DOTORSE-473116 format. One record per residue: residue number from 1; residue in three letters; x, y, z of N, C-alpha, C in turn. Coordinates in Angstrom, 3 decimals, decimal comma. Example, Ala and Ser with C-alpha at 12.3 -4.5 7.8 and 13.67 -1.06 7.14 Angstrom:
2
<node resi="1" resn="ALA" n_u="13,190" n_v="-5,690" n_w="7,800" ca_u="12,300" ca_v="-4,500" ca_w="7,800" c_u="13,200" c_v="-3,300" c_w="7,800"/>
<node resi="2" resn="SER" n_u="12,850" n_v="-2,250" n_w="7,080" ca_u="13,670" ca_v="-1,060" ca_w="7,140" c_u="12,900" c_v="0,030" c_w="7,870"/>
end
This chain:
119
<node resi="1" resn="UNK" n_u="-104,672" n_v="-4,256" n_w="-23,201" ca_u="-104,492" ca_v="-3,066" ca_w="-22,364" c_u="-105,707" c_v="-2,606" c_w="-22,055"/>
<node resi="2" resn="UNK" n_u="-106,898" n_v="-2,844" n_w="-22,616" ca_u="-108,020" ca_v="-2,216" ca_w="-22,056" c_u="-108,465" c_v="-3,012" c_w="-20,792"/>
<node resi="3" resn="UNK" n_u="-107,894" n_v="-4,177" n_w="-20,459" ca_u="-108,135" ca_v="-4,805" ca_w="-19,390" c_u="-107,405" c_v="-4,297" c_w="-17,932"/>
<node resi="4" resn="UNK" n_u="-106,513" n_v="-3,641" n_w="-18,272" ca_u="-105,536" ca_v="-3,078" ca_w="-17,189" c_u="-105,471" c_v="-1,645" c_w="-17,255"/>
<node resi="5" resn="UNK" n_u="-105,973" n_v="-0,814" n_w="-18,019" ca_u="-105,880" ca_v="0,491" ca_w="-18,112" c_u="-107,240" c_v="1,090" c_w="-17,816"/>
<node resi="6" resn="UNK" n_u="-107,264" n_v="2,027" n_w="-17,216" ca_u="-108,498" ca_v="2,877" ca_w="-17,046" c_u="-109,020" c_v="3,642" c_w="-18,400"/>
<node resi="7" resn="UNK" n_u="-110,403" n_v="3,739" n_w="-18,463" ca_u="-110,734" ca_v="4,305" ca_w="-19,867" c_u="-109,866" c_v="5,466" c_w="-20,539"/>
<node resi="8" resn="UNK" n_u="-109,670" n_v="6,358" n_w="-19,789" ca_u="-108,896" ca_v="7,685" ca_w="-20,295" c_u="-107,461" c_v="7,228" c_w="-20,463"/>
<node resi="9" resn="UNK" n_u="-106,841" n_v="6,508" n_w="-19,626" ca_u="-105,462" ca_v="6,078" ca_w="-20,067" c_u="-105,473" c_v="5,026" c_w="-21,234"/>
<node resi="10" resn="UNK" n_u="-106,473" n_v="4,181" n_w="-21,350" ca_u="-106,618" ca_v="3,264" ca_w="-22,547" c_u="-106,673" c_v="4,220" c_w="-23,784"/>
<node resi="11" resn="UNK" n_u="-107,383" n_v="5,166" n_w="-23,845" ca_u="-107,829" ca_v="6,145" ca_w="-24,864" c_u="-106,488" c_v="6,693" c_w="-25,249"/>
<node resi="12" resn="UNK" n_u="-105,577" n_v="7,076" n_w="-24,503" ca_u="-104,192" ca_v="7,751" ca_w="-24,758" c_u="-103,309" c_v="6,627" c_w="-25,363"/>
<node resi="13" resn="UNK" n_u="-103,416" n_v="5,508" n_w="-24,777" ca_u="-102,685" ca_v="4,385" ca_w="-25,283" c_u="-102,892" c_v="3,999" c_w="-26,644"/>
<node resi="14" resn="UNK" n_u="-104,289" n_v="3,970" n_w="-26,902" ca_u="-104,796" ca_v="3,447" ca_w="-28,234" c_u="-104,535" c_v="4,541" c_w="-29,414"/>
<node resi="15" resn="UNK" n_u="-104,589" n_v="5,758" n_w="-28,916" ca_u="-104,019" ca_v="6,884" ca_w="-29,843" c_u="-102,610" c_v="6,518" c_w="-30,492"/>
<node resi="16" resn="UNK" n_u="-101,744" n_v="6,294" n_w="-29,502" ca_u="-100,385" ca_v="6,077" ca_w="-30,094" c_u="-100,130" c_v="4,608" c_w="-30,706"/>
<node resi="17" resn="UNK" n_u="-100,954" n_v="3,634" n_w="-30,319" ca_u="-100,811" ca_v="2,346" ca_w="-30,901" c_u="-101,368" c_v="2,156" c_w="-32,116"/>
<node resi="18" resn="UNK" n_u="-102,610" n_v="2,713" n_w="-32,255" ca_u="-103,411" ca_v="2,741" ca_w="-33,586" c_u="-104,024" c_v="4,027" c_w="-33,856"/>
<node resi="19" resn="UNK" n_u="-103,109" n_v="4,948" n_w="-34,211" ca_u="-103,484" ca_v="6,372" ca_w="-34,541" c_u="-104,531" c_v="6,710" c_w="-35,762"/>
<node resi="20" resn="UNK" n_u="-104,672" n_v="5,622" n_w="-36,575" ca_u="-105,448" ca_v="5,701" ca_w="-37,679" c_u="-106,941" c_v="5,601" c_w="-37,543"/>
<node resi="21" resn="UNK" n_u="-107,383" n_v="5,326" n_w="-36,326" ca_u="-108,798" ca_v="4,916" ca_w="-36,187" c_u="-109,537" c_v="6,427" c_w="-36,422"/>
<node resi="22" resn="UNK" n_u="-110,499" n_v="6,438" n_w="-37,396" ca_u="-111,154" ca_v="7,446" ca_w="-37,810" c_u="-112,097" c_v="7,923" c_w="-36,670"/>
<node resi="23" resn="UNK" n_u="-112,496" n_v="9,274" n_w="-36,822" ca_u="-113,400" ca_v="9,786" ca_w="-35,937" c_u="-114,797" c_v="10,348" c_w="-36,595"/>
<node resi="24" resn="UNK" n_u="-114,794" n_v="9,642" n_w="-37,876" ca_u="-116,152" ca_v="10,058" ca_w="-38,494" c_u="-117,122" c_v="9,118" c_w="-38,468"/>
<node resi="25" resn="UNK" n_u="-117,106" n_v="8,069" n_w="-37,978" ca_u="-118,246" ca_v="7,078" ca_w="-37,639" c_u="-118,224" c_v="5,883" c_w="-38,693"/>
<node resi="26" resn="UNK" n_u="-117,264" n_v="6,062" n_w="-39,936" ca_u="-117,521" ca_v="5,170" ca_w="-40,993" c_u="-116,859" c_v="3,927" c_w="-40,766"/>
<node resi="27" resn="UNK" n_u="-117,073" n_v="2,774" n_w="-41,448" ca_u="-116,634" ca_v="1,514" ca_w="-41,316" c_u="-115,512" c_v="1,171" c_w="-42,447"/>
<node resi="28" resn="UNK" n_u="-115,239" n_v="2,119" n_w="-43,330" ca_u="-114,381" ca_v="1,764" ca_w="-44,533" c_u="-113,060" c_v="1,837" c_w="-44,253"/>
<node resi="29" resn="UNK" n_u="-112,588" n_v="2,137" n_w="-43,038" ca_u="-111,233" ca_v="2,055" ca_w="-42,701" c_u="-110,684" c_v="0,700" c_w="-42,511"/>
<node resi="30" resn="UNK" n_u="-111,519" n_v="-0,302" n_w="-42,269" ca_u="-111,048" ca_v="-1,735" ca_w="-42,120" c_u="-112,338" c_v="-2,500" c_w="-42,643"/>
<node resi="31" resn="UNK" n_u="-111,796" n_v="-2,981" n_w="-43,992" ca_u="-112,829" ca_v="-3,712" ca_w="-44,535" c_u="-112,757" c_v="-5,191" c_w="-44,248"/>
<node resi="32" resn="UNK" n_u="-113,678" n_v="-5,902" n_w="-44,184" ca_u="-113,987" ca_v="-7,345" ca_w="-43,985" c_u="-113,240" c_v="-8,035" c_w="-45,032"/>
<node resi="33" resn="UNK" n_u="-112,617" n_v="-9,256" n_w="-44,729" ca_u="-112,052" ca_v="-10,112" ca_w="-45,582" c_u="-113,367" c_v="-10,647" c_w="-46,517"/>
<node resi="34" resn="UNK" n_u="-112,930" n_v="-11,062" n_w="-47,839" ca_u="-113,995" ca_v="-11,479" ca_w="-48,793" c_u="-113,716" c_v="-12,950" c_w="-49,180"/>
<node resi="35" resn="UNK" n_u="-114,406" n_v="-13,836" n_w="-48,896" ca_u="-114,211" ca_v="-15,303" ca_w="-49,177" c_u="-115,078" c_v="-15,525" c_w="-50,375"/>
<node resi="36" resn="UNK" n_u="-114,308" n_v="-15,761" n_w="-51,571" ca_u="-115,035" ca_v="-16,034" ca_w="-52,637" c_u="-115,392" c_v="-17,547" c_w="-53,049"/>
<node resi="37" resn="UNK" n_u="-114,755" n_v="-18,402" n_w="-52,162" ca_u="-114,945" ca_v="-19,719" ca_w="-52,338" c_u="-115,059" c_v="-20,318" c_w="-51,030"/>
<node resi="38" resn="UNK" n_u="-116,443" n_v="-20,482" n_w="-50,229" ca_u="-116,339" ca_v="-21,170" ca_w="-48,901" c_u="-115,999" c_v="-22,515" c_w="-48,788"/>
<node resi="39" resn="UNK" n_u="-116,033" n_v="-23,249" n_w="-50,000" ca_u="-115,304" ca_v="-24,583" ca_w="-49,771" c_u="-113,867" c_v="-24,736" c_w="-49,838"/>
<node resi="40" resn="UNK" n_u="-113,240" n_v="-23,382" n_w="-49,999" ca_u="-111,623" ca_v="-23,388" ca_w="-49,862" c_u="-111,176" c_v="-23,309" c_w="-48,511"/>
<node resi="41" resn="UNK" n_u="-110,600" n_v="-24,410" n_w="-47,997" ca_u="-110,299" ca_v="-24,538" ca_w="-46,639" c_u="-109,193" c_v="-23,552" c_w="-46,135"/>
<node resi="42" resn="UNK" n_u="-108,527" n_v="-22,841" n_w="-47,056" ca_u="-107,596" ca_v="-21,864" ca_w="-46,709" c_u="-108,319" c_v="-20,620" c_w="-46,687"/>
<node resi="43" resn="UNK" n_u="-108,945" n_v="-20,172" n_w="-47,787" ca_u="-109,672" ca_v="-18,956" ca_w="-47,860" c_u="-110,834" c_v="-18,651" c_w="-46,804"/>
<node resi="44" resn="UNK" n_u="-111,419" n_v="-19,860" n_w="-46,381" ca_u="-112,492" ca_v="-19,605" ca_w="-45,350" c_u="-111,945" c_v="-19,155" c_w="-43,989"/>
<node resi="45" resn="UNK" n_u="-110,671" n_v="-19,104" n_w="-43,915" ca_u="-110,005" ca_v="-18,444" ca_w="-42,553" c_u="-110,274" c_v="-16,952" c_w="-42,484"/>
<node resi="46" resn="UNK" n_u="-110,609" n_v="-16,338" n_w="-43,782" ca_u="-111,040" ca_v="-14,940" ca_w="-43,552" c_u="-112,368" c_v="-14,717" c_w="-42,933"/>
<node resi="47" resn="UNK" n_u="-113,178" n_v="-15,685" n_w="-42,967" ca_u="-114,461" ca_v="-15,539" ca_w="-42,166" c_u="-114,160" c_v="-15,642" c_w="-40,685"/>
<node resi="48" resn="UNK" n_u="-113,142" n_v="-16,461" n_w="-40,313" ca_u="-112,669" ca_v="-16,548" ca_w="-38,873" c_u="-112,085" c_v="-15,172" c_w="-38,614"/>
<node resi="49" resn="UNK" n_u="-111,284" n_v="-14,708" n_w="-39,514" ca_u="-110,752" ca_v="-13,238" ca_w="-39,069" c_u="-111,720" c_v="-12,270" c_w="-39,131"/>
<node resi="50" resn="UNK" n_u="-112,864" n_v="-12,163" n_w="-39,892" ca_u="-113,863" ca_v="-11,299" ca_w="-39,659" c_u="-114,600" c_v="-11,319" c_w="-38,444"/>
<node resi="51" resn="UNK" n_u="-114,809" n_v="-12,641" n_w="-37,994" ca_u="-115,615" ca_v="-12,915" ca_w="-36,544" c_u="-114,646" c_v="-12,544" c_w="-35,528"/>
<node resi="52" resn="UNK" n_u="-113,372" n_v="-12,616" n_w="-35,555" ca_u="-112,460" ca_v="-12,203" ca_w="-34,509" c_u="-112,253" c_v="-10,735" c_w="-34,619"/>
<node resi="53" resn="UNK" n_u="-112,199" n_v="-10,213" n_w="-35,680" ca_u="-112,013" ca_v="-8,704" ca_w="-35,405" c_u="-113,153" c_v="-8,050" c_w="-35,077"/>
<node resi="54" resn="UNK" n_u="-114,586" n_v="-8,517" n_w="-35,588" ca_u="-115,574" ca_v="-8,053" ca_w="-35,024" c_u="-115,726" c_v="-7,937" c_w="-33,198"/>
<node resi="55" resn="UNK" n_u="-115,310" n_v="-9,226" n_w="-32,904" ca_u="-115,282" ca_v="-9,447" ca_w="-31,413" c_u="-114,038" c_v="-8,494" c_w="-30,723"/>
<node resi="56" resn="UNK" n_u="-113,052" n_v="-8,349" n_w="-31,360" ca_u="-111,793" ca_v="-7,528" ca_w="-30,755" c_u="-112,317" c_v="-5,965" c_w="-30,808"/>
<node resi="57" resn="UNK" n_u="-112,915" n_v="-5,605" n_w="-32,057" ca_u="-113,256" ca_v="-4,140" ca_w="-32,284" c_u="-114,484" c_v="-3,748" c_w="-31,193"/>
<node resi="58" resn="UNK" n_u="-115,138" n_v="-4,582" n_w="-31,070" ca_u="-116,196" ca_v="-4,445" ca_w="-29,781" c_u="-115,449" c_v="-4,112" c_w="-28,487"/>
<node resi="59" resn="UNK" n_u="-114,633" n_v="-5,156" n_w="-28,194" ca_u="-113,722" ca_v="-5,036" ca_w="-27,043" c_u="-112,995" c_v="-3,672" c_w="-26,694"/>
<node resi="60" resn="UNK" n_u="-112,367" n_v="-3,132" n_w="-27,978" ca_u="-111,605" ca_v="-2,056" ca_w="-28,035" c_u="-112,733" c_v="-0,815" c_w="-27,814"/>
<node resi="61" resn="UNK" n_u="-113,832" n_v="-0,882" n_w="-28,430" ca_u="-115,015" ca_v="0,133" ca_w="-28,260" c_u="-115,223" c_v="0,333" c_w="-26,716"/>
<node resi="62" resn="UNK" n_u="-115,496" n_v="-0,829" n_w="-26,096" ca_u="-116,050" ca_v="-0,848" ca_w="-24,713" c_u="-114,948" c_v="-0,496" c_w="-23,694"/>
<node resi="63" resn="UNK" n_u="-113,831" n_v="-0,589" n_w="-24,213" ca_u="-112,797" ca_v="-0,127" ca_w="-23,160" c_u="-112,457" c_v="1,472" c_w="-23,176"/>
<node resi="64" resn="UNK" n_u="-113,151" n_v="2,258" n_w="-24,169" ca_u="-112,933" ca_v="3,554" ca_w="-24,268" c_u="-113,888" c_v="4,454" c_w="-23,530"/>
<node resi="65" resn="UNK" n_u="-113,656" n_v="5,611" n_w="-23,250" ca_u="-114,654" ca_v="6,318" ca_w="-22,466" c_u="-115,838" c_v="6,476" c_w="-23,188"/>
<node resi="66" resn="UNK" n_u="-117,076" n_v="6,632" n_w="-22,802" ca_u="-118,333" ca_v="6,758" ca_w="-23,516" c_u="-118,436" c_v="7,658" c_w="-24,742"/>
<node resi="67" resn="UNK" n_u="-117,576" n_v="8,825" n_w="-24,572" ca_u="-117,464" ca_v="9,911" ca_w="-25,513" c_u="-116,492" c_v="9,987" c_w="-26,427"/>
<node resi="68" resn="UNK" n_u="-115,794" n_v="8,969" n_w="-26,469" ca_u="-114,514" ca_v="8,912" ca_w="-27,322" c_u="-115,069" c_v="8,975" c_w="-28,572"/>
<node resi="69" resn="UNK" n_u="-114,647" n_v="9,739" n_w="-29,598" ca_u="-114,915" ca_v="10,064" ca_w="-30,943" c_u="-114,539" c_v="8,856" c_w="-31,835"/>
<node resi="70" resn="UNK" n_u="-113,886" n_v="7,910" n_w="-31,392" ca_u="-113,480" ca_v="6,874" ca_w="-32,413" c_u="-114,567" c_v="5,765" c_w="-32,028"/>
<node resi="71" resn="UNK" n_u="-115,217" n_v="5,708" n_w="-31,094" ca_u="-116,262" ca_v="4,669" ca_w="-30,868" c_u="-117,328" c_v="4,196" c_w="-31,975"/>
<node resi="72" resn="UNK" n_u="-117,813" n_v="5,313" n_w="-32,704" ca_u="-118,747" ca_v="5,014" ca_w="-33,640" c_u="-117,904" c_v="4,307" c_w="-34,774"/>
<node resi="73" resn="UNK" n_u="-116,855" n_v="4,609" n_w="-35,173" ca_u="-116,142" ca_v="3,951" ca_w="-36,116" c_u="-115,811" c_v="2,516" c_w="-36,035"/>
<node resi="74" resn="UNK" n_u="-115,410" n_v="2,269" n_w="-34,631" ca_u="-115,079" ca_v="0,996" ca_w="-34,281" c_u="-116,247" c_v="0,142" c_w="-34,280"/>
<node resi="75" resn="UNK" n_u="-117,420" n_v="0,737" n_w="-33,701" ca_u="-118,706" ca_v="-0,024" ca_w="-33,767" c_u="-118,758" c_v="-0,352" c_w="-35,313"/>
<node resi="76" resn="UNK" n_u="-118,879" n_v="0,615" n_w="-36,145" ca_u="-119,407" ca_v="0,406" ca_w="-37,581" c_u="-118,564" c_v="-0,686" c_w="-38,137"/>
<node resi="77" resn="UNK" n_u="-117,149" n_v="-0,621" n_w="-37,937" ca_u="-116,273" ca_v="-1,628" ca_w="-38,476" c_u="-116,515" c_v="-3,099" c_w="-37,857"/>
<node resi="78" resn="UNK" n_u="-116,979" n_v="-3,032" n_w="-36,456" ca_u="-117,245" ca_v="-4,477" ca_w="-35,980" c_u="-118,471" c_v="-4,939" c_w="-36,558"/>
<node resi="79" resn="UNK" n_u="-119,333" n_v="-4,093" n_w="-36,699" ca_u="-120,828" ca_v="-4,471" ca_w="-37,392" c_u="-120,662" c_v="-5,077" c_w="-38,832"/>
<node resi="80" resn="UNK" n_u="-119,707" n_v="-4,427" n_w="-39,715" ca_u="-119,581" ca_v="-4,910" ca_w="-40,810" c_u="-118,829" c_v="-6,229" c_w="-40,920"/>
<node resi="81" resn="UNK" n_u="-117,828" n_v="-6,225" n_w="-39,978" ca_u="-117,152" ca_v="-7,694" ca_w="-39,866" c_u="-118,010" c_v="-8,701" c_w="-39,385"/>
<node resi="82" resn="UNK" n_u="-118,793" n_v="-8,460" n_w="-38,340" ca_u="-119,702" ca_v="-9,431" ca_w="-37,867" c_u="-120,685" c_v="-10,042" c_w="-38,898"/>
<node resi="83" resn="UNK" n_u="-121,205" n_v="-8,846" n_w="-39,609" ca_u="-122,290" ca_v="-9,406" ca_w="-40,596" c_u="-121,722" c_v="-10,397" c_w="-41,745"/>
<node resi="84" resn="UNK" n_u="-120,486" n_v="-9,931" n_w="-42,029" ca_u="-119,744" ca_v="-10,738" ca_w="-43,076" c_u="-119,522" c_v="-12,333" c_w="-42,464"/>
<node resi="85" resn="UNK" n_u="-118,951" n_v="-12,209" n_w="-41,320" ca_u="-118,533" ca_v="-13,465" ca_w="-40,593" c_u="-119,787" c_v="-14,308" c_w="-40,350"/>
<node resi="86" resn="UNK" n_u="-120,632" n_v="-13,747" n_w="-39,695" ca_u="-121,808" ca_v="-14,477" ca_w="-39,223" c_u="-122,679" c_v="-15,017" c_w="-40,300"/>
<node resi="87" resn="UNK" n_u="-122,739" n_v="-14,453" n_w="-41,519" ca_u="-123,422" ca_v="-14,975" ca_w="-42,622" c_u="-122,704" c_v="-16,417" c_w="-43,154"/>
<node resi="88" resn="UNK" n_u="-121,529" n_v="-16,719" n_w="-42,812" ca_u="-120,757" ca_v="-17,801" ca_w="-43,108" c_u="-120,927" c_v="-18,879" c_w="-42,131"/>
<node resi="89" resn="UNK" n_u="-121,453" n_v="-18,689" n_w="-41,079" ca_u="-121,560" ca_v="-19,873" ca_w="-40,045" c_u="-122,911" c_v="-20,650" c_w="-40,366"/>
<node resi="90" resn="UNK" n_u="-122,650" n_v="-21,593" n_w="-41,152" ca_u="-123,656" ca_v="-22,541" ca_w="-41,708" c_u="-123,021" c_v="-23,830" c_w="-41,596"/>
<node resi="91" resn="UNK" n_u="-123,732" n_v="-24,962" n_w="-41,783" ca_u="-123,128" ca_v="-26,192" ca_w="-41,976" c_u="-122,925" c_v="-26,637" c_w="-43,456"/>
<node resi="92" resn="UNK" n_u="-123,168" n_v="-25,635" n_w="-44,395" ca_u="-123,099" ca_v="-26,016" ca_w="-45,641" c_u="-121,655" c_v="-26,521" c_w="-46,313"/>
<node resi="93" resn="UNK" n_u="-120,669" n_v="-25,928" n_w="-45,720" ca_u="-119,169" ca_v="-26,453" ca_w="-45,881" c_u="-118,488" c_v="-26,870" c_w="-44,837"/>
<node resi="94" resn="UNK" n_u="-117,955" n_v="-28,000" n_w="-44,734" ca_u="-117,196" ca_v="-28,444" ca_w="-43,741" c_u="-115,842" c_v="-27,682" c_w="-43,440"/>
<node resi="95" resn="UNK" n_u="-115,325" n_v="-26,932" n_w="-44,503" ca_u="-114,198" ca_v="-26,231" ca_w="-44,260" c_u="-114,345" c_v="-24,974" c_w="-43,275"/>
<node resi="96" resn="UNK" n_u="-115,522" n_v="-24,456" n_w="-43,058" ca_u="-115,563" ca_v="-23,497" ca_w="-42,167" c_u="-116,683" c_v="-23,711" c_w="-41,110"/>
<node resi="97" resn="UNK" n_u="-117,523" n_v="-24,524" n_w="-41,563" ca_u="-118,590" ca_v="-24,993" ca_w="-40,643" c_u="-118,363" c_v="-25,817" c_w="-39,276"/>
<node resi="98" resn="UNK" n_u="-117,182" n_v="-26,364" n_w="-39,261" ca_u="-116,835" ca_v="-26,942" ca_w="-38,137" c_u="-116,129" c_v="-26,300" c_w="-37,251"/>
<node resi="99" resn="UNK" n_u="-115,781" n_v="-25,168" n_w="-37,381" ca_u="-114,964" ca_v="-24,367" ca_w="-36,281" c_u="-115,622" c_v="-22,788" c_w="-36,355"/>
<node resi="100" resn="UNK" n_u="-116,152" n_v="-22,333" n_w="-37,361" ca_u="-116,560" ca_v="-20,838" ca_w="-37,437" c_u="-117,414" c_v="-20,614" c_w="-36,105"/>
<node resi="101" resn="UNK" n_u="-118,340" n_v="-21,661" n_w="-35,791" ca_u="-119,298" ca_v="-21,350" ca_w="-34,679" c_u="-118,800" c_v="-21,137" c_w="-33,350"/>
<node resi="102" resn="UNK" n_u="-117,463" n_v="-21,538" n_w="-33,242" ca_u="-116,783" ca_v="-21,037" ca_w="-31,753" c_u="-116,513" c_v="-19,586" c_w="-31,954"/>
<node resi="103" resn="UNK" n_u="-115,900" n_v="-19,201" n_w="-32,888" ca_u="-115,749" ca_v="-17,767" ca_w="-33,089" c_u="-117,049" c_v="-16,741" c_w="-33,023"/>
<node resi="104" resn="UNK" n_u="-117,982" n_v="-17,350" n_w="-33,652" ca_u="-119,325" ca_v="-16,639" ca_w="-33,495" c_u="-120,017" c_v="-16,503" c_w="-32,041"/>
<node resi="105" resn="UNK" n_u="-119,665" n_v="-17,516" n_w="-31,231" ca_u="-120,057" ca_v="-17,584" ca_w="-29,857" c_u="-119,435" c_v="-16,482" c_w="-29,145"/>
<node resi="106" resn="UNK" n_u="-118,137" n_v="-16,496" n_w="-29,402" ca_u="-117,337" ca_v="-15,540" ca_w="-28,596" c_u="-117,900" c_v="-14,113" c_w="-28,790"/>
<node resi="107" resn="UNK" n_u="-118,228" n_v="-13,860" n_w="-30,220" ca_u="-118,522" ca_v="-12,578" ca_w="-30,524" c_u="-119,926" c_v="-12,277" c_w="-30,127"/>
<node resi="108" resn="UNK" n_u="-120,824" n_v="-13,243" n_w="-30,108" ca_u="-122,326" ca_v="-12,850" ca_w="-29,858" c_u="-122,635" c_v="-12,948" c_w="-28,360"/>
<node resi="109" resn="UNK" n_u="-121,739" n_v="-13,681" n_w="-27,668" ca_u="-121,782" ca_v="-13,530" ca_w="-26,065" c_u="-120,749" c_v="-12,321" c_w="-25,414"/>
<node resi="110" resn="UNK" n_u="-120,125" n_v="-11,774" n_w="-26,357" ca_u="-119,086" ca_v="-10,753" ca_w="-25,918" c_u="-118,185" c_v="-11,452" c_w="-24,707"/>
<node resi="111" resn="UNK" n_u="-117,735" n_v="-12,808" n_w="-25,024" ca_u="-117,042" ca_v="-13,471" ca_w="-24,073" c_u="-115,608" c_v="-12,791" c_w="-23,866"/>
<node resi="112" resn="UNK" n_u="-115,388" n_v="-12,396" n_w="-22,588" ca_u="-113,997" ca_v="-11,748" ca_w="-22,253" c_u="-114,143" c_v="-10,210" c_w="-22,585"/>
<node resi="113" resn="UNK" n_u="-115,208" n_v="-9,745" n_w="-23,056" ca_u="-115,303" ca_v="-8,115" ca_w="-23,338" c_u="-115,977" c_v="-7,520" c_w="-22,034"/>
<node resi="114" resn="UNK" n_u="-115,451" n_v="-6,606" n_w="-21,506" ca_u="-115,947" ca_v="-5,880" ca_w="-20,438" c_u="-117,246" c_v="-5,303" c_w="-20,737"/>
<node resi="115" resn="UNK" n_u="-118,279" n_v="-5,511" n_w="-20,242" ca_u="-119,678" ca_v="-5,010" ca_w="-20,613" c_u="-119,998" c_v="-3,783" c_w="-19,921"/>
<node resi="116" resn="UNK" n_u="-119,459" n_v="-3,221" n_w="-18,956" ca_u="-119,717" ca_v="-2,233" ca_w="-18,225" c_u="-119,206" c_v="-0,968" c_w="-18,485"/>
<node resi="117" resn="UNK" n_u="-118,691" n_v="-0,671" n_w="-19,806" ca_u="-118,246" ca_v="0,448" ca_w="-20,476" c_u="-119,020" c_v="0,928" c_w="-21,451"/>
<node resi="118" resn="UNK" n_u="-118,705" n_v="1,431" n_w="-22,554" ca_u="-119,278" ca_v="1,915" ca_w="-23,576" c_u="-120,558" c_v="0,933" c_w="-24,088"/>
<node resi="119" resn="UNK" n_u="-121,654" n_v="1,462" n_w="-23,996" ca_u="-122,945" ca_v="0,563" ca_w="-24,687" c_u="-123,281" c_v="1,258" c_w="-25,980"/>
end
């Protein structure tokens, strides 16, 4: 929706779609997934979820008006997810090592995220 709506319209739409985004700037409203065993081929998908969430949370924040009070919480949650996910992008375990880097590239390059909005 951020790609087709103007920032003010997008902000209104987002309020009805995800009304629980806090306005206090904290990241605790959306905790990153925890991978307790990076060699577990199923559990490591949480690392991919963390990277994907970070990327999308940045996209949501950048689609809002600059002064939207939800932006700090979106950015804080994105940072927490990015930190957790990027820590797992290594070659140590094949289970994540062979595909997590593609998600990390999307996140770190802001692929598909409109960069000319909230900074």
